[in-house]
KOLMIMAR-234054 format. One record per residue (C-alpha): x negated, y, z negated; residue number from 1. Coordinates in nm, 2 decimals, decimal comma, always signed. Example, Ala and Ser with C-alpha at 12.3 -4.5 7.8 and 13.67 -1.06 7.14 Angstrom:
REM KOLMIMAR-234054
- u / v / w / seq
- -1,23 / -0,45 / -0,78 / 1
- -1,37 / -0,11 / -0,71 / 2
END
This chain:
REM KOLMIMAR-234054
- u / v / w / seq
- -13,12 / -1,18 / -5,86 / 1
- -13,19 / -1,54 / -5,80 / 2
- -13,51 / -1,70 / -5,93 / 3
- -13,74 / -1,93 / -5,75 / 4
- -13,67 / -2,31 / -5,75 / 5
- -13,91 / -2,56 / -5,87 / 6
- -14,22 / -2,56 / -5,66 / 7
- -14,44 / -2,85 / -5,55 / 8
- -14,75 / -2,78 / -5,35 / 9
- -15,00 / -3,02 / -5,19 / 10
- -15,35 / -2,96 / -5,07 / 11
- -15,29 / -2,84 / -4,72 / 12
- -15,45 / -2,55 / -4,53 / 13
- -15,29 / -2,30 / -4,30 / 14
- -15,49 / -2,17 / -4,00 / 15
- -15,51 / -1,80 / -4,02 / 16
- -15,57 / -1,70 / -3,66 / 17
- -15,21 / -1,72 / -3,53 / 18
- -15,07 / -1,40 / -3,66 / 19
- -15,36 / -1,18 / -3,75 / 20
- -15,60 / -0,96 / -3,56 / 21
- -15,97 / -1,01 / -3,61 / 22
- -16,10 / -0,85 / -3,93 / 23
- -16,21 / -0,50 / -3,88 / 24
- -16,42 / -0,25 / -4,07 / 25
- -16,32 / -0,14 / -4,41 / 26
- -16,06 / +0,12 / -4,40 / 27
- -15,98 / +0,38 / -4,67 / 28
- -15,60 / +0,35 / -4,61 / 29
- -15,58 / -0,01 / -4,74 / 30
- -15,26 / -0,01 / -4,95 / 31
- -15,03 / -0,28 / -5,06 / 32
- -14,71 / -0,07 / -5,08 / 33
- -14,45 / -0,15 / -4,82 / 34
- -14,28 / -0,46 / -4,68 / 35
- -14,48 / -0,77 / -4,58 / 36
- -14,38 / -1,11 / -4,43 / 37
- -14,57 / -1,43 / -4,39 / 38
- -14,59 / -1,77 / -4,55 / 39
- -14,78 / -2,08 / -4,66 / 40
- -14,74 / -2,46 / -4,64 / 41
- -14,61 / -2,67 / -4,93 / 42
- -14,50 / -3,03 / -4,96 / 43
- -14,18 / -2,96 / -4,76 / 44
- -14,34 / -2,77 / -4,48 / 45
- -14,38 / -2,40 / -4,41 / 46
- -14,24 / -2,16 / -4,67 / 47
- -14,16 / -1,82 / -4,52 / 48
- -14,18 / -1,52 / -4,76 / 49
- -14,06 / -1,16 / -4,74 / 50
- -14,21 / -0,93 / -5,00 / 51
- -14,17 / -0,56 / -5,09 / 52
- -14,43 / -0,38 / -5,31 / 53
- -14,42 / -0,04 / -5,47 / 54
- -14,69 / +0,20 / -5,36 / 55
- -14,77 / +0,35 / -5,71 / 56
- -14,91 / +0,23 / -6,04 / 57
- -14,80 / +0,03 / -6,22 / 58
- -14,73 / -0,18 / -5,91 / 59
- -14,42 / -0,38 / -5,89 / 60
- -14,26 / -0,60 / -5,62 / 61
- -13,99 / -0,85 / -5,53 / 62
- -14,00 / -1,15 / -5,29 / 63
- -13,74 / -1,33 / -5,08 / 64
- -13,76 / -1,69 / -4,97 / 65
- -13,52 / -1,67 / -4,68 / 66
- -13,52 / -2,04 / -4,59 / 67
- -13,41 / -2,12 / -4,94 / 68
- -13,16 / -1,84 / -4,99 / 69
- -13,36 / -1,70 / -5,28 / 70
- -13,36 / -1,32 / -5,28 / 71
- -13,52 / -1,04 / -5,48 / 72
- -13,73 / -1,26 / -5,71 / 73
- -13,92 / -1,01 / -5,94 / 74
- -14,29 / -1,05 / -5,90 / 75
- -14,53 / -1,04 / -6,20 / 76
- -14,88 / -0,90 / -6,24 / 77
- -14,89 / -0,72 / -5,90 / 78
- -15,24 / -0,57 / -5,86 / 79
- -15,46 / -0,42 / -5,59 / 80
- -15,83 / -0,34 / -5,63 / 81
- -15,99 / -0,22 / -5,30 / 82
- -15,96 / -0,51 / -5,05 / 83
- -15,84 / -0,75 / -5,32 / 84
- -15,48 / -0,81 / -5,42 / 85
- -15,28 / -1,05 / -5,63 / 86
- -14,94 / -1,13 / -5,77 / 87
- -14,74 / -1,41 / -5,93 / 88
- -14,40 / -1,56 / -5,85 / 89
- -14,22 / -1,72 / -6,14 / 90
- -14,17 / -2,10 / -6,11 / 91
- -13,97 / -2,35 / -6,30 / 92
- -14,29 / -2,52 / -6,44 / 93
- -14,57 / -2,28 / -6,36 / 94
- -14,61 / -1,96 / -6,18 / 95
- -14,74 / -1,94 / -5,82 / 96
- -15,05 / -1,72 / -5,82 / 97
- -15,13 / -1,54 / -5,49 / 98
- -15,48 / -1,41 / -5,45 / 99
- -15,58 / -1,25 / -5,12 / 100
- -15,80 / -1,00 / -4,94 / 101
- -15,71 / -0,74 / -4,67 / 102
- -15,85 / -0,85 / -4,33 / 103
- -15,71 / -0,53 / -4,17 / 104
- -15,49 / -0,26 / -4,31 / 105
- -15,19 / -0,47 / -4,19 / 106
- -15,30 / -0,82 / -4,28 / 107
- -15,39 / -1,02 / -4,59 / 108
- -15,50 / -1,38 / -4,63 / 109
- -15,58 / -1,58 / -4,94 / 110
- -15,49 / -1,87 / -5,16 / 111
- -15,17 / -1,96 / -5,34 / 112
- -15,20 / -2,19 / -5,65 / 113
- -14,96 / -2,36 / -5,89 / 114
- -15,14 / -2,58 / -6,14 / 115
- -15,37 / -2,80 / -5,95 / 116
- -15,18 / -2,75 / -5,62 / 117
- -15,34 / -2,52 / -5,36 / 118
- -15,26 / -2,38 / -5,02 / 119
- -15,35 / -2,09 / -4,80 / 120
- -15,12 / -1,79 / -4,73 / 121
- -15,11 / -1,50 / -4,49 / 122
- -14,91 / -1,18 / -4,49 / 123
- -14,87 / -0,91 / -4,23 / 124
- -14,72 / -0,57 / -4,29 / 125
- -14,40 / -0,46 / -4,12 / 126
- -14,39 / -0,12 / -3,96 / 127
- -14,16 / +0,17 / -4,06 / 128
- -13,98 / +0,25 / -3,73 / 129
- -13,74 / +0,54 / -3,69 / 130
- -13,37 / +0,47 / -3,64 / 131
- -13,39 / +0,65 / -3,30 / 132
- -13,67 / +0,43 / -3,18 / 133
- -13,49 / +0,12 / -3,29 / 134
- -13,17 / +0,23 / -3,12 / 135
- -13,36 / +0,29 / -2,80 / 136
- -13,44 / -0,08 / -2,79 / 137
- -13,08 / -0,20 / -2,81 / 138
- -12,94 / -0,33 / -2,48 / 139
- -12,94 / -0,62 / -2,24 / 140
- -13,25 / -0,72 / -2,04 / 141
- -13,27 / -0,96 / -1,74 / 142
- -13,58 / -1,13 / -1,61 / 143
- -13,40 / -1,33 / -1,33 / 144
- -13,04 / -1,34 / -1,22 / 145
- -12,83 / -1,47 / -1,51 / 146
- -13,13 / -1,49 / -1,74 / 147
- -13,04 / -1,24 / -2,01 / 148
- -13,18 / -1,13 / -2,34 / 149
- -12,97 / -0,92 / -2,57 / 150
- -13,12 / -0,69 / -2,84 / 151
- -12,85 / -0,55 / -3,07 / 152
- -12,80 / -0,40 / -3,41 / 153
- -12,77 / -0,66 / -3,70 / 154
- -12,63 / -0,61 / -4,04 / 155
- -12,98 / -0,53 / -4,17 / 156
- -13,22 / -0,52 / -3,88 / 157
- -13,22 / -0,59 / -3,50 / 158
- -13,12 / -0,93 / -3,37 / 159
- -13,18 / -1,09 / -3,03 / 160
- -12,99 / -1,36 / -2,83 / 161
- -13,17 / -1,54 / -2,55 / 162
- -12,86 / -1,67 / -2,36 / 163
- -13,07 / -1,92 / -2,15 / 164
- -13,19 / -2,11 / -2,46 / 165
- -12,93 / -2,01 / -2,71 / 166
- -13,22 / -1,89 / -2,94 / 167
- -13,12 / -1,61 / -3,17 / 168
- -13,26 / -1,44 / -3,48 / 169
- -13,37 / -1,13 / -3,66 / 170
- -13,65 / -0,92 / -3,51 / 171
- -13,92 / -0,78 / -3,74 / 172
- -14,10 / -0,46 / -3,64 / 173
- -14,48 / -0,48 / -3,65 / 174
- -14,51 / -0,15 / -3,46 / 175
- -14,29 / +0,11 / -3,29 / 176
- -14,27 / -0,11 / -2,98 / 177
- -14,36 / -0,45 / -3,10 / 178
- -14,13 / -0,70 / -3,28 / 179
- -14,17 / -1,06 / -3,38 / 180
- -13,94 / -1,35 / -3,48 / 181
- -14,00 / -1,68 / -3,65 / 182
- -13,87 / -2,03 / -3,59 / 183
- -13,53 / -1,97 / -3,74 / 184
- -13,27 / -1,70 / -3,76 / 185
- -13,39 / -1,53 / -4,07 / 186
- -13,77 / -1,57 / -4,07 / 187
- -14,07 / -1,40 / -3,91 / 188
- -14,33 / -1,67 / -3,99 / 189
- -14,49 / -1,84 / -3,82 / 190
- -14,44 / -1,61 / -3,51 / 191
- -14,25 / -1,80 / -3,23 / 192
- -14,13 / -1,50 / -3,04 / 193
- -14,32 / -1,17 / -2,97 / 194
- -14,14 / -0,88 / -2,80 / 195
- -14,31 / -0,57 / -2,66 / 196
- -14,11 / -0,27 / -2,53 / 197
- -14,21 / -0,03 / -2,25 / 198
- -14,06 / +0,32 / -2,26 / 199
- -14,02 / +0,58 / -1,99 / 200
- -14,13 / +0,94 / -2,03 / 201
- -13,81 / +1,02 / -2,22 / 202
- -13,87 / +0,75 / -2,48 / 203
- -13,60 / +0,51 / -2,34 / 204
- -13,70 / +0,14 / -2,33 / 205
- -13,68 / +0,02 / -1,97 / 206
- -13,85 / -0,31 / -2,00 / 207
- -13,95 / -0,57 / -2,26 / 208
- -14,20 / -0,85 / -2,23 / 209
- -14,12 / -1,16 / -2,44 / 210
- -14,37 / -1,42 / -2,54 / 211
- -14,22 / -1,76 / -2,63 / 212
- -14,36 / -2,11 / -2,61 / 213
- -14,68 / -1,99 / -2,45 / 214
- -14,49 / -1,82 / -2,17 / 215
- -14,44 / -1,44 / -2,11 / 216
- -14,15 / -1,30 / -1,92 / 217
- -14,08 / -0,94 / -1,83 / 218
- -13,72 / -0,84 / -1,84 / 219
- -13,58 / -0,51 / -1,71 / 220
- -13,30 / -0,32 / -1,88 / 221
- -12,97 / -0,39 / -1,70 / 222
- -12,65 / -0,19 / -1,76 / 223
- -12,33 / -0,39 / -1,69 / 224
- -12,11 / -0,22 / -1,95 / 225
- -12,10 / +0,11 / -2,13 / 226
- -12,02 / +0,17 / -2,49 / 227
- -11,77 / +0,41 / -2,62 / 228
- -11,71 / +0,51 / -2,99 / 229
- -11,34 / +0,48 / -3,07 / 230
- -11,12 / +0,55 / -3,37 / 231
- -10,74 / +0,51 / -3,44 / 232
- -10,50 / +0,47 / -3,73 / 233
- -10,36 / +0,15 / -3,88 / 234
- -10,11 / +0,27 / -4,13 / 235
- -10,31 / +0,49 / -4,37 / 236
- -10,64 / +0,34 / -4,27 / 237
- -10,87 / +0,48 / -4,01 / 238
- -11,04 / +0,22 / -3,80 / 239
- -11,37 / +0,30 / -3,64 / 240
- -11,52 / +0,09 / -3,37 / 241
- -11,69 / +0,06 / -3,03 / 242
- -11,54 / -0,03 / -2,70 / 243
- -11,76 / -0,22 / -2,45 / 244
- -11,63 / -0,13 / -2,11 / 245
- -11,76 / -0,32 / -1,80 / 246
- -11,90 / -0,13 / -1,51 / 247
- -11,70 / -0,34 / -1,26 / 248
- -11,39 / -0,18 / -1,11 / 249
- -11,11 / -0,12 / -1,35 / 250
- -10,86 / -0,22 / -1,49 / 251
- -11,03 / -0,48 / -1,71 / 252
- -10,89 / -0,76 / -1,92 / 253
- -10,97 / -0,69 / -2,28 / 254
- -11,02 / -0,85 / -2,62 / 255
- -10,98 / -0,72 / -2,98 / 256
- -11,22 / -0,91 / -3,20 / 257
- -11,12 / -0,99 / -3,56 / 258
- -11,37 / -1,04 / -3,83 / 259
- -11,43 / -1,34 / -4,06 / 260
- -11,44 / -1,29 / -4,44 / 261
- -11,65 / -1,04 / -4,63 / 262
- -11,74 / -0,67 / -4,59 / 263
- -11,87 / -0,69 / -4,23 / 264
- -11,90 / -0,42 / -3,96 / 265
- -11,89 / -0,41 / -3,59 / 266
- -12,26 / -0,51 / -3,57 / 267
- -12,18 / -0,86 / -3,68 / 268
- -11,95 / -0,91 / -3,38 / 269
- -12,18 / -0,76 / -3,11 / 270
- -12,37 / -1,07 / -3,01 / 271
- -12,03 / -1,25 / -2,96 / 272
- -11,88 / -0,95 / -2,77 / 273
- -12,18 / -0,90 / -2,53 / 274
- -12,12 / -1,22 / -2,33 / 275
- -11,75 / -1,12 / -2,26 / 276
- -11,84 / -0,77 / -2,16 / 277
- -12,12 / -0,88 / -1,93 / 278
- -11,86 / -1,09 / -1,74 / 279
- -11,60 / -0,82 / -1,69 / 280
- -11,40 / -0,83 / -2,01 / 281
- -11,37 / -0,51 / -2,22 / 282
- -11,42 / -0,58 / -2,59 / 283
- -11,32 / -0,38 / -2,89 / 284
- -11,53 / -0,44 / -3,20 / 285
- -11,47 / -0,25 / -3,52 / 286
- -11,58 / -0,20 / -3,88 / 287
- -11,35 / -0,39 / -4,09 / 288
- -11,13 / -0,16 / -4,31 / 289
- -11,34 / -0,04 / -4,60 / 290
- -11,67 / -0,10 / -4,43 / 291
- -11,89 / +0,11 / -4,21 / 292
- -11,70 / +0,41 / -4,09 / 293
- -11,35 / +0,26 / -4,14 / 294
- -11,15 / +0,36 / -4,44 / 295
- -10,94 / +0,14 / -4,67 / 296
- -11,03 / -0,16 / -4,89 / 297
- -11,13 / -0,49 / -4,74 / 298
- -11,11 / -0,66 / -5,07 / 299
- -10,74 / -0,57 / -5,11 / 300
- -10,64 / -0,63 / -4,75 / 301
- -10,36 / -0,89 / -4,70 / 302
- -10,33 / -1,10 / -4,40 / 303
- -10,05 / -0,87 / -4,28 / 304
- -10,28 / -0,57 / -4,32 / 305
- -10,56 / -0,73 / -4,12 / 306
- -10,30 / -0,83 / -3,85 / 307
- -10,18 / -0,47 / -3,84 / 308
- -10,54 / -0,35 / -3,79 / 309
- -10,58 / -0,59 / -3,49 / 310
- -10,25 / -0,48 / -3,34 / 311
- -10,35 / -0,11 / -3,38 / 312
- -10,65 / -0,20 / -3,16 / 313
- -10,42 / -0,36 / -2,91 / 314
- -10,20 / -0,05 / -2,89 / 315
- -10,51 / +0,16 / -2,84 / 316
- -10,62 / -0,05 / -2,55 / 317
- -10,27 / -0,06 / -2,40 / 318
- -10,27 / +0,32 / -2,37 / 319
- -10,59 / +0,32 / -2,17 / 320
- -10,56 / +0,33 / -1,79 / 321
- -10,88 / +0,13 / -1,74 / 322
- -10,74 / -0,17 / -1,93 / 323
- -10,53 / -0,45 / -1,77 / 324
- -10,22 / -0,41 / -1,98 / 325
- -10,09 / -0,77 / -1,93 / 326
- -10,43 / -0,92 / -2,02 / 327
- -10,51 / -0,80 / -2,37 / 328
- -10,60 / -1,08 / -2,61 / 329
- -10,71 / -1,14 / -2,97 / 330
- -11,02 / -1,32 / -3,08 / 331
- -11,05 / -1,44 / -3,44 / 332
- -11,34 / -1,62 / -3,61 / 333
- -11,30 / -1,82 / -3,94 / 334
- -11,07 / -1,61 / -4,15 / 335
- -10,98 / -1,43 / -3,82 / 336
- -10,85 / -1,77 / -3,71 / 337
- -10,56 / -1,72 / -3,96 / 338
- -10,51 / -1,35 / -3,86 / 339
- -10,52 / -1,37 / -3,47 / 340
- -10,22 / -1,60 / -3,43 / 341
- -10,02 / -1,41 / -3,70 / 342
- -10,08 / -1,08 / -3,51 / 343
- -9,99 / -1,24 / -3,18 / 344
- -9,65 / -1,34 / -3,31 / 345
- -9,58 / -0,98 / -3,41 / 346
- -9,64 / -0,82 / -3,07 / 347
- -9,54 / -0,88 / -2,71 / 348
- -9,85 / -0,69 / -2,60 / 349
- -10,08 / -0,98 / -2,68 / 350
- -10,14 / -1,21 / -2,38 / 351
- -10,36 / -1,47 / -2,52 / 352
- -10,55 / -1,58 / -2,84 / 353
- -10,90 / -1,73 / -2,90 / 354
- -10,98 / -1,87 / -3,24 / 355
- -11,30 / -2,03 / -3,36 / 356
- -11,34 / -2,24 / -3,66 / 357
- -10,98 / -2,18 / -3,74 / 358
- -10,83 / -2,31 / -4,06 / 359
- -10,50 / -2,49 / -4,02 / 360
- -10,41 / -2,52 / -4,39 / 361
- -10,33 / -2,27 / -4,66 / 362
- -10,62 / -2,07 / -4,81 / 363
- -10,58 / -2,25 / -5,14 / 364
- -10,61 / -2,59 / -4,98 / 365
- -10,89 / -2,47 / -4,75 / 366
- -11,10 / -2,34 / -5,04 / 367
- -11,07 / -2,67 / -5,24 / 368
- -11,17 / -2,88 / -4,93 / 369
- -11,45 / -2,64 / -4,84 / 370
- -11,62 / -2,67 / -5,17 / 371
- -11,64 / -3,05 / -5,15 / 372
- -11,73 / -3,05 / -4,78 / 373
- -12,02 / -2,80 / -4,82 / 374
- -12,16 / -2,97 / -5,12 / 375
- -12,16 / -3,31 / -4,95 / 376
- -12,33 / -3,15 / -4,65 / 377
- -12,60 / -3,02 / -4,88 / 378
- -12,64 / -3,37 / -5,04 / 379
- -12,53 / -3,25 / -5,38 / 380
- -12,47 / -3,52 / -5,65 / 381
- -12,12 / -3,66 / -5,68 / 382
- -12,09 / -3,55 / -6,04 / 383
- -12,16 / -3,19 / -5,94 / 384
- -11,91 / -3,20 / -5,66 / 385
- -11,65 / -3,33 / -5,90 / 386
- -11,73 / -3,05 / -6,15 / 387
- -11,70 / -2,79 / -5,87 / 388
- -11,36 / -2,92 / -5,75 / 389
- -11,23 / -2,93 / -6,11 / 390
- -11,34 / -2,57 / -6,14 / 391
- -11,14 / -2,49 / -5,82 / 392
- -10,83 / -2,66 / -5,97 / 393
- -10,87 / -2,46 / -6,29 / 394
- -10,93 / -2,14 / -6,09 / 395
- -10,60 / -2,18 / -5,90 / 396
- -10,41 / -2,26 / -6,22 / 397
- -10,54 / -1,95 / -6,39 / 398
- -10,46 / -1,75 / -6,07 / 399
- -10,10 / -1,89 / -6,08 / 400
- -10,03 / -1,85 / -6,45 / 401
- -10,27 / -1,58 / -6,57 / 402
- -10,37 / -1,81 / -6,86 / 403
- -10,71 / -1,96 / -6,93 / 404
- -10,94 / -1,69 / -6,82 / 405
- -11,18 / -1,76 / -7,11 / 406
- -11,20 / -2,12 / -7,02 / 407
- -11,27 / -2,03 / -6,66 / 408
- -11,56 / -1,80 / -6,77 / 409
- -11,70 / -2,08 / -6,97 / 410
- -11,69 / -2,31 / -6,66 / 411
- -11,87 / -2,04 / -6,46 / 412
- -12,16 / -2,06 / -6,71 / 413
- -12,17 / -2,43 / -6,66 / 414
- -12,17 / -2,39 / -6,29 / 415
- -12,47 / -2,16 / -6,31 / 416
- -12,66 / -2,41 / -6,52 / 417
- -12,56 / -2,71 / -6,31 / 418
- -12,62 / -2,55 / -5,97 / 419
- -12,27 / -2,56 / -5,82 / 420
- -12,16 / -2,20 / -5,88 / 421
- -12,27 / -2,07 / -5,54 / 422
- -12,02 / -2,29 / -5,37 / 423
- -11,70 / -2,19 / -5,56 / 424
- -11,65 / -1,81 / -5,50 / 425
- -11,62 / -1,74 / -5,87 / 426
- -11,37 / -1,46 / -5,93 / 427
- -11,50 / -1,12 / -6,06 / 428
- -11,19 / -1,05 / -6,27 / 429
- -10,86 / -1,20 / -6,37 / 430
- -10,69 / -0,91 / -6,19 / 431
- -10,86 / -0,99 / -5,87 / 432
- -10,78 / -1,36 / -5,90 / 433
- -10,41 / -1,29 / -5,97 / 434
- -10,40 / -1,05 / -5,67 / 435
- -10,53 / -1,32 / -5,44 / 436
- -10,28 / -1,57 / -5,57 / 437
- -10,00 / -1,33 / -5,49 / 438
- -10,12 / -1,21 / -5,15 / 439
- -10,36 / -1,46 / -5,00 / 440
- -10,38 / -1,82 / -5,13 / 441
- -10,03 / -1,93 / -5,04 / 442
- -10,03 / -1,82 / -4,67 / 443
- -9,92 / -2,11 / -4,45 / 444
- -10,05 / -2,09 / -4,09 / 445
- -9,84 / -2,38 / -3,95 / 446
- -9,51 / -2,19 / -3,91 / 447
- -9,70 / -1,91 / -3,74 / 448
- -9,88 / -2,15 / -3,50 / 449
- -9,55 / -2,31 / -3,42 / 450
- -9,40 / -1,98 / -3,32 / 451
- -9,69 / -1,87 / -3,11 / 452
- -9,59 / -1,84 / -2,74 / 453
- -9,90 / -1,72 / -2,56 / 454
- -10,20 / -1,94 / -2,45 / 455
- -10,45 / -2,02 / -2,72 / 456
- -10,81 / -2,15 / -2,71 / 457
- -10,92 / -2,32 / -3,03 / 458
- -11,29 / -2,41 / -3,08 / 459
- -11,44 / -2,62 / -3,36 / 460
- -11,79 / -2,74 / -3,45 / 461
- -11,85 / -3,11 / -3,52 / 462
- -12,06 / -3,03 / -3,82 / 463
- -11,86 / -2,74 / -3,96 / 464
- -11,87 / -2,79 / -4,34 / 465
- -11,65 / -2,48 / -4,40 / 466
- -11,36 / -2,57 / -4,17 / 467
- -11,43 / -2,94 / -4,10 / 468
- -11,26 / -3,05 / -3,78 / 469
- -11,17 / -3,40 / -3,92 / 470
- -10,91 / -3,21 / -4,12 / 471
- -10,84 / -2,88 / -3,94 / 472
- -10,85 / -2,99 / -3,58 / 473
- -10,62 / -3,28 / -3,66 / 474
- -10,37 / -3,05 / -3,84 / 475
- -10,39 / -2,80 / -3,55 / 476
- -10,32 / -3,06 / -3,29 / 477
- -10,04 / -3,21 / -3,49 / 478
- -9,88 / -2,87 / -3,53 / 479
- -9,91 / -2,81 / -3,16 / 480
- -9,76 / -3,14 / -3,06 / 481
- -9,47 / -3,09 / -3,31 / 482
- -9,39 / -2,76 / -3,16 / 483
- -9,41 / -2,89 / -2,80 / 484
- -9,70 / -2,66 / -2,71 / 485
- -9,87 / -2,72 / -2,38 / 486
- -10,07 / -2,40 / -2,34 / 487
- -10,32 / -2,47 / -2,63 / 488
- -10,67 / -2,58 / -2,54 / 489
- -10,87 / -2,74 / -2,83 / 490
- -11,24 / -2,81 / -2,79 / 491
- -11,50 / -2,94 / -3,03 / 492
- -11,88 / -2,88 / -2,99 / 493
- -12,11 / -3,16 / -3,09 / 494
- -12,37 / -3,08 / -3,35 / 495
- -12,23 / -2,73 / -3,40 / 496
- -12,18 / -2,58 / -3,75 / 497
- -11,93 / -2,31 / -3,86 / 498
- -12,10 / -2,04 / -3,66 / 499
- -12,16 / -2,27 / -3,36 / 500
- -12,53 / -2,30 / -3,43 / 501
- -12,70 / -2,62 / -3,34 / 502
- -12,72 / -2,80 / -3,68 / 503
- -12,82 / -3,12 / -3,85 / 504
- -12,60 / -3,13 / -4,16 / 505
- -12,38 / -2,82 / -4,12 / 506
- -12,44 / -2,73 / -4,49 / 507
- -12,51 / -2,38 / -4,61 / 508
- -12,86 / -2,47 / -4,73 / 509
- -12,98 / -2,53 / -4,38 / 510
- -12,83 / -2,22 / -4,22 / 511
- -13,14 / -2,00 / -4,27 / 512
- -13,35 / -2,26 / -4,10 / 513
- -13,14 / -2,29 / -3,78 / 514
- -13,26 / -2,13 / -3,45 / 515
- -12,98 / -2,10 / -3,20 / 516
- -12,63 / -2,16 / -3,06 / 517
- -12,52 / -2,49 / -2,91 / 518
- -12,52 / -2,52 / -2,53 / 519
- -12,21 / -2,41 / -2,35 / 520
- -12,06 / -2,22 / -2,64 / 521
- -12,06 / -1,87 / -2,48 / 522
- -11,97 / -2,00 / -2,13 / 523
- -11,67 / -2,20 / -2,25 / 524
- -11,50 / -1,90 / -2,42 / 525
- -11,57 / -1,65 / -2,15 / 526
- -11,45 / -1,88 / -1,86 / 527
- -11,13 / -1,95 / -2,05 / 528
- -11,06 / -1,58 / -2,11 / 529
- -11,13 / -1,49 / -1,74 / 530
- -10,90 / -1,77 / -1,63 / 531
- -10,62 / -1,64 / -1,85 / 532
- -10,69 / -1,29 / -1,72 / 533
- -10,65 / -1,41 / -1,36 / 534
- -10,32 / -1,57 / -1,44 / 535
- -10,20 / -1,25 / -1,60 / 536
- -10,30 / -1,05 / -1,29 / 537
- -10,13 / -1,29 / -1,06 / 538
- -9,81 / -1,28 / -1,27 / 539
- -9,81 / -0,90 / -1,27 / 540
- -9,86 / -0,90 / -0,89 / 541
- -9,56 / -1,13 / -0,85 / 542
- -9,34 / -0,90 / -1,06 / 543
- -9,42 / -0,61 / -0,83 / 544
- -9,35 / -0,79 / -0,51 / 545
END
């Protein structure tokens, strides 16, 4: 659990008519239990909040501050008496006291105080929607030719992508067929987007109306690809996934998408796969080994293991008659930028490679550079950056030798106190640290890049603080020139961060406040893949003449 930062409020008042219905008559079902979202204004602007309350006495609750990365802060003195409710959030100097009244069974307004500071807050209740009803919403909707809205599963809740504007974010259910989204990817408050679904007699969503910027558009469901559940073996691991198959005439070019770091499932890849599939490219997205429905252990997967998983997907596609066998490529993001070129050098079935935010140094060097880069982007003090980099040097020394674990643990405590610990990926155990030294940290991508024979597209973001292009793009281009490669395309997107969101600093602290992808990102990658597919088709035709 992470506790709230120091708060500073000023005397400002929020208007309470934006989100809430008009107050109704008193209702006997008034109850605080459940999930509520909303916010208030403080000195730095609007603070979005996401709170969960127990429904029984003694009442308890936790609160998230998504814009600040603070999660599951335990609440104190949670109370409800009829239409009145209150709770406290622990603060560094004084607690924040929320006191409010139910306006309707699903809305609360009131005051939030800290010392002499005062503001207004409002909360609205999120609805409990069945998995089947949510699944019925997933799909692509079009309100004019080429104007497409995607609604897809997210890691925790539905997400949307408006391809016209690049806007994306989580959708929060306020009813079975009504969802809202806030001004950034992780917030619902204040409401900037409101989506309402229309279902047919069978309960299938056929149309959505979307309100944004004072304008409402109605978009009809469109089916330009179908989804097939797939499964196959990679060594002893069973890989589970979904294949997006275009409805255009087969055979189709295809891509196997490779995850970045962490325990992520196919859902994290879906928004990135959709654009390919809607433009005629079949896409295989999977649960990383050890996540979702895939077996194995992601935390003990070597780069060779992950490359083998990708190539198992390539073999699966190669055996399908609806796939263009000479046009199967690999797509890797972040950590996948190490894996995709490695896998491509191990198989003649890979026709092209797309990597985004691809590291061009060893993981050891990358991690050391990343810590300093991210902390600078977040405007952390120079002394804290120096301490964090010194910790990384100590971590790698302990990893190499196995000595100094106690000293490393003491440094972790210092990092917690001084605020730099979230940047350094502190190891959970000496055994884990030693394993990563033996199997991950020393991997050198340059020899692999120099052996790569197939065309490759490399995308970087100007403001990427995790894989800064001033280092990685330069190394990548140097390696390609040294190897005499002429079939590598490198592009850098202005104002893009690591995930190709339009950013200001590129640091992790601003990520929850961002709203959408940079212009041209999806189009660039899809057009390049389609061009490589046409070249592959022409080459295959010449061989058969």
